[in-house]
GUTORMAR-286263 format. One record per residue (C-alpha): residue number from 0; chain; x, y, z. Coordinates in steps of 0.25 Angstrom, whole numbers. Each point is the difference from the previous one (the first is absolute). Last residue first. Layout:
<nodes>
num  cadena  c1  c2  c3
NUM  A  X  Y  Z
...
</nodes>
This chain:
<nodes>
num  cadena  c1  c2  c3
72  A  489  334  311
71  A  -7  -6  12
70  A  14  -2  6
69  A  5  14  -2
68  A  -13  6  7
67  A  1  -9  12
66  A  15  3  2
65  A  -4  15  0
64  A  -11  -1  9
63  A  8  -9  9
62  A  12  11  0
61  A  -11  11  3
60  A  -6  -8  11
59  A  15  -1  6
58  A  3  14  -2
57  A  -12  4  8
56  A  4  -10  12
55  A  13  6  1
54  A  12  -9  3
53  A  2  -14  5
52  A  -10  -9  -5
51  A  9  -8  -9
50  A  -1  -7  -13
49  A  8  -12  -3
48  A  -1  -7  -14
47  A  -2  -14  -4
46  A  3  -10  -11
45  A  14  -3  6
44  A  -1  1  15
43  A  2  -15  3
42  A  14  0  -8
41  A  6  11  10
40  A  -5  13  6
39  A  6  8  -12
38  A  -9  -8  -9
37  A  -12  7  6
36  A  3  13  -7
35  A  -3  12  9
34  A  -9  10  -3
33  A  1  15  -6
32  A  -12  6  -7
31  A  3  10  -12
30  A  -12  -7  -7
29  A  6  -3  -13
28  A  15  -1  2
27  A  0  -5  15
26  A  -12  -9  -1
25  A  7  -6  -13
24  A  13  -1  6
23  A  -5  -7  13
22  A  -8  -9  -9
21  A  12  -5  -7
20  A  8  -1  12
19  A  -12  -9  6
18  A  0  -9  -12
17  A  -13  0  -7
16  A  -9  -13  3
15  A  -12  7  -6
14  A  -1  12  10
13  A  10  0  11
12  A  -5  -5  13
11  A  -1  9  12
10  A  7  0  13
9  A  -4  11  10
8  A  9  6  11
7  A  -3  7  13
6  A  -1  -12  8
5  A  -10  -7  9
4  A  -11  -2  -10
3  A  7  7  -12
2  A  3  -13  -7
1  A  -5  -7  -12
0  A  -5  5  -13
</nodes>
């Protein structure tokens, strides 16, 4: 994870080198969590997704729980 020090955005590396659009689709389809694929920010963004701190804190915690559950299998 990178960011969120002086910015409301966090960059998270995708698991196992998964392309950012594939991870975006997985999170959307299986966890109902919306992120931003890093590939949209150029070649250096590939392999990452961008998360935002804008929004309700409780919903953010719920989204993190959904992603963690999905990644644990």
